[in-house]
TIPAPA-111973 format. One record per residue (C-alpha): residue in one letter; z, x, y. Coordinates in steps of 0.25 Angstrom, whole numbers, plus 2048, in hexadecimal, padded with zeros to 3 digits. Layout:
BEGIN
AZXY
...
//
This chain:
BEGIN
XCC8D105DE
XCBFD1A5D9
XCB3D1F5E1
XCA5D215DB
XC99D295E0
XC8FD1F5DC
XC83D295DC
XC80D355D4
XC80D425DC
XC7DD515D8
XC86D5D5D9
XC7DD695DC
XC80D785DB
XC7BD825E5
XC71D865DB
XC6BD785DA
XC71D745CD
XC76D655CD
XC7DD5B5C5
XC7ED4C5C7
XC8CD475CC
XC93D3A5CE
XC9FD395D7
XCACD315D4
XCB9D2F5DD
XCC4D2C5D3
XCD0D255D9
XCDDD2D5D7
XCE4D205DA
XCDED1A5CE
XCD6D0D5CF
XCDBCFF5D3
XCD5CF35D9
XCD8CE55DE
XCD4CD95D5
XCCBCCE5DB
XCD5CC35DF
XCDECCE5E4
XCD3CD35ED
XCD0CC65F3
XCDFCC35F7
XCE0CD15FD
XCD3CCF605
XCD9CC360C
XCE7CCA60E
XCE2CD8612
XCD3CDB612
XCD7CEA616
XCE0CEC60A
XCD9CF7604
XCD7CFE611
XCE5CFD614
XCE9D02607
XCE1D0E608
XCE6D11616
XCF4D0F612
XCF3D19606
XCEDD2460F
XCF7D2261A
XD02D23610
XCFDD3060B
XCF8D2A5FE
XCE9D29600
XCE0D275F4
XCDAD335EC
XCCDD335E4
XCC9D3E5DB
XCBAD425DD
XCB3D435CF
XCA5D475CB
XC9DD445BF
XC93D505BE
XC87D505B4
XC7AD565B2
XC6ED4E5B6
XC68D4F5A8
XC75D4A5A3
XC74D3D5AB
XC68D395A3
XC70D37597
XC7AD2D59D
XC72D2159A
XC70D1C5A8
XC6BD225B5
XC76D2A5BD
XC6DD285C9
XC70D195C9
XC7BD185D3
XC80D0B5CB
XC84D145BF
XC90D1C5BC
XC91D285B3
XC9DD245A9
XCA8D2F5A9
XCA6D3059A
XC98D3659C
XC9CD3F5A8
XCABD425AB
XCB0D425B9
XCB3D505BF
XCBDD505CA
XCB9D575D6
XCC4D545E1
XCCDD4A5E7
XCCCD425F4
XCD8D3C5FB
XCD8D32607
XCE3D3860F
XCE0D3361E
XCDDD26624
XCD3D2462F
XCD8D2763D
XCCCD20644
XCC6D1663B
XCB9D15643
XCB7D24644
XCBBD27635
XCB7D1B62D
XCADD12635
XCA4D1E638
XCA4D2462B
XC97D25623
XC93D25615
XC87D2E611
XC84D32603
XC7AD3C608
XC86D4460D
XC89D4E602
XC90D5B601
XC8AD685FB
XC88D685EC
XC85D595EB
XC77D535EB
XC71D465E8
XC6AD405DC
XC5ED365DB
XC67D2A5DA
XC5FD205E2
XC6AD195E8
XC70D265ED
XC63D2A5F3
XC62D1D5FB
XC70D1F600
XC6ED2D605
XC64D2760E
XC6AD19611
XC78D1E615
XC73D2861E
XC6AD1E625
XC75D14626
XC7ED1E62D
XC73D22637
XC72D1363B
XC81D1063A
XC85D1C643
XC79D1B64C
XC73D29649
XC74D35640
XC81D3C645
XC8BD3463D
XC8DD40635
XC93D47641
XC9FD3C642
XCACD4363E
XCAED39632
XCA0D3C62D
XC9FD4B630
XCA0D55625
XCACD5E624
XCA4D6A620
XC9BD7162B
XC8CD6C62A
XC80D6E632
XC73D66632
XC67D6363B
XC6BD56640
XC6AD5564F
XC6CD4B65B
XC6CD3C658
XC76D3265C
XC85D3665C
XC82D4565B
XC8FD4D65B
XC8BD5B65C
XC83D64666
XC7AD6C65D
XC76D79663
XC6BD7E65B
XC5DD7B661
XC55D78654
XC5BD6F64A
XC50D7163F
XC4BD7B636
XC43D84636
XC43D87645
XC41D9364E
XC4AD8F659
XC57D91652
XC54D9C648
XC51D9263D
XC5FD8C63E
XC65D8263A
XC60D8562C
XC63D7E620
XC6FD83618
XC6DD8960B
XC76D8F600
XC77D9D607
XC77D98616
XC80D8D61C
XC87D8960F
XC7BD8360A
XC7DD74607
XC73D6F5FE
XC6DD745F1
XC62D6A5EB
XC63D685DC
XC57D6C5D4
XC50D5F5D0
XC44D5B5C9
XC3DD4D5CA
XC31D475C4
XC2AD3A5C3
XC24D2F5CC
XC2BD2C5D8
XC2CD1C5D8
XC34D125DF
XC3CD0D5D4
XC4AD0E5CD
XC4BD165C1
XC4BD0F5B4
XC58D165B1
XC5FD0D5BB
XC5CD015B3
XC69CFF5AB
XC72CF65B4
XC7BCF15A9
XC81CFC5A0
XC8AD025AB
XC8FCF55B0
XC93CF25A1
XC9AD005A1
XCA2CFC5AD
XCA6CEF5A7
XCAACF559A
XCB3CFF5A1
XCBBCF45A8
XCC8CEF5A3
XCC8CE059E
XCCECDB5AA
XCC4CE35B3
XCB9CDD5AB
XCBFCCF5AE
XCBFCD35BD
XCB1CD65BC
XCADCCA5B5
XCB5CC15BF
XCAECC85CB
XCA0CC55C5
XCA4CB75C3
XCA9CB65D1
XC9CCBB5D7
XC92CB45CE
XC9ACA75CF
XC95CA65DE
XC86CA75DA
XC7EC9B5DC
XC71C9F5D5
XC71C9C5C6
XC66CA75C4
XC6FCB25CB
XC7BCAE5C2
XC72CAF5B5
XC6DCBD5BA
XC7BCC25BD
XC7FCBE5AE
XC72CC45A9
XC76CD25B0
XC84CD15AB
XC80CCE59D
XC78CDB59D
XC86CE25A0
XC8FCDA597
XC8DCCC590
XC9CCCA592
XC9BCCB5A1
XC8FCC25A1
XC96CB7598
XCA3CB85A0
XC9CCB75AE
XC93CAC5A9
XC9FCA45A4
XCA4CA35B2
XC96C9F5B7
XC95C955AD
XC88C9C5A7
XC85CA259A
XC83CB1599
XC76CB6593
XC76CBC585
XC7CCCA584
XC72CD5588
XC78CE1582
XC6ECEC586
XC78CF2590
XC85CEE589
XC8ECFA585
XC9DCFC583
XC9ED0958B
XCA9D0B595
XCACD155A0
XCB8D1B5A8
XCBBD185B6
XCB7D0A5B7
XCC3D015B5
XCCDCFF5C0
XCD9CF95B8
XCD7D015AB
XCE1D0C5AE
XCEED0E5B6
XCEED145C4
XCF2D235C4
XCFBD205D1
XD01D145D7
XD02D1B5E5
XCFDD125F0
XCFED055E8
XD05CF95EF
XD11CF15EA
XD16CE45F1
XD25CE15EF
XD28CD35F1
XD36CD25F8
XD3ECC8601
XD44CCB60F
XD4FCC160A
XD53CCB5FE
XD58CD9602
XD58CDC5F3
XD49CD95F2
XD46CE25FE
XD4ECED5F9
XD47CEC5EB
XD3ACED5F3
XD3ECF95FB
XD42D005EE
XD35CFD5E7
XD2ED025F4
XD35D0F5F3
XD33D115E4
XD24D0E5E5
XD22D165F2
XD25D225EA
XD19D1F5E2
XD11D1D5EF
XD10D0E5EC
XD10D055F9
XD1ACFB5F8
XD1BCEF601
XD27CE6602
XD22CD7604
XD2CCCD60A
XD2CCC0613
XD2CCC7620
XD29CD6625
XD35CDE627
XD3BCEC625
XD38CEC616
XD2DCE1615
XD1FCE6617
XD17CDA612
XD1ACCB614
XD17CC1609
XD0ECBA612
XD05CC6613
XD06CCB605
XCFCCCA5FA
XCFECD05EC
XCF0CD65EE
XCF6CE15F8
XCFFCE65ED
XCFDCEE5E0
XD0ACE95DB
XD14CDE5DE
XD24CDF5DC
XD2DCD35DF
XD3BCD85E3
XD48CD15DF
XD4ECC75E9
XD41CC05EC
XD43CB45E3
XD43CAA5EE
XD34CAE5F1
XD30CAA5E3
XD39C9E5DF
XD30C945E7
XD3BC8E5EF
XD3AC975FB
XD30C94606
XD2CC9D612
XD22C9C61D
XD21CAB61D
XD17CAB611
XD0FCA1609
XD16C9A5FE
XD17CA15F1
XD11CAE5F7
XD1CCB85F1
XD19CB15E3
XD0ACB25E6
XD0BCC15E8
XD10CC35DA
XD06CB95D4
XCFACC05DA
XCFFCCE5D7
XD01CCA5C9
XCF3CC35C8
XCECCCF5CE
XCF2CD95C3
XCFDCE05CC
XD0ACE55C7
XD15CDB5CB
XD24CDE5CA
XD31CD65CC
XD3FCDB5CE
XD4CCD45CA
XD4CCC55CE
XD3DCC65D3
XD3ACC25C4
XD3ACB45CA
XD2ECB85D2
XD27CBC5C5
XD2ACAF5C0
XD25CA85CC
XD18CB05CC
XD16CAE5BC
XD12CBC5BA
XD19CBD5AC
XD1DCCB5A6
XD10CD25A3
XD0BCE05A6
XD0ECE45B5
XD19CD95B7
XD26CE15B9
XD33CDA5B8
XD3ECE45BC
XD4DCE45BF
XD4DCEF5C9
XD43CF65D3
XD43D035CB
XD3DCFD5BE
XD34CF45C6
XD2ED005CD
XD2BD085C0
XD24CFC5BA
XD1CCF95C7
XD17D085C8
XD11D065BA
XD0BCF85BE
XD05CFE5CB
XCFED095C3
XCF8CFE5BA
XCF4CF75C7
XCEECEA5C1
XCF3CE45B4
XCE6CDE5B0
XCEBCD65A4
XCEFCCC5AE
XCE0CC95B1
XCDACBE5A8
XCCECC25A0
XCC3CBA59A
XCC6CBF58C
//
């Protein structure tokens, strides 16, 4: 997934010139996600799945990377966008201001001590580096105060900044003294400026002394100071429509289904009507489709904020992944068929060269079997392959106390319905027939391991075959 800086900040030069900037972390793995029903199954089987997936990727040396990008623009230019960039709910479309790459971050080490390195970490948007400053984004202004206040209470004092996980790597000096959890013995007798007891030191750094940290940008403001939000924040519908327009048809259906699920649990007819009223200001199509599930009529179209604009970077399933590294494949095999185990091992070796994690699934754990059918769910794999020699698992005649009835077939059915690539080698075509997966996109019927692996690589890059998901229209 990508990361988004939410707020608008400033870049400031030593001379005080400044520009607005919005930060983006762009995933070098591409973007991918679970679908709703898949996530529900996974939460029951392994609620720590994502945590384990990240840990294993880092531990294997295949930790994720993100490219840091910035959108940089003049403050005056921002007034021409048609919305207020200081509204944290708004994005600046990449078509208006292109992304400029600044660097790459890679996660390359797991915590050694979870408490010291993770539970004690504190997030504080007021911690900035030289050359970055704030804007008048009201939510950012509030967070600068409230996050610091939170940490003061959470850590029982002001010295949480001295904890190793929170301490800056570059040398810094400040006037903070004493307080609970003080780690340093400060030797200067006067922690304030001006003073006569310590020759005027510590003194605030400037551009010529002490590698001066901060240059305030030149600013001009005028008008009445009022307790109110700017009228430029009043358009709450144009950008949700931009988001909706930028999704694929399948993703739009996911969104509709999610709103249907949430609103179906409402008891108040008034609240339901209000939801449809707001949705109708974004899209009459959304309001009609949600209203149908609620048994309610949508309001007449309100096209004031309707448009056909789209933007890049919104869709998850619109493009192929740039890499299949760290994805996971489950190979369904049987301990009663040496042929199936050998095929599974060959697939594991071939995909391992692409840094894909392959797990061999069997009736019981053994030298080669890493996951049992009783513990397996299709949700834990990004693709599923059925090895030859496993016909007895799918013909409906064999019964076992080692896993629930029909579990091997269910793995294929679920994987197919959740849009995953599924492959079958040789006699495993019987499994495809038992699961009724057909022969559409992302279903690979191969005679041998080599051809199956090549097809599967392409299928994993596609990640989800969204044509399998039903659409309203």
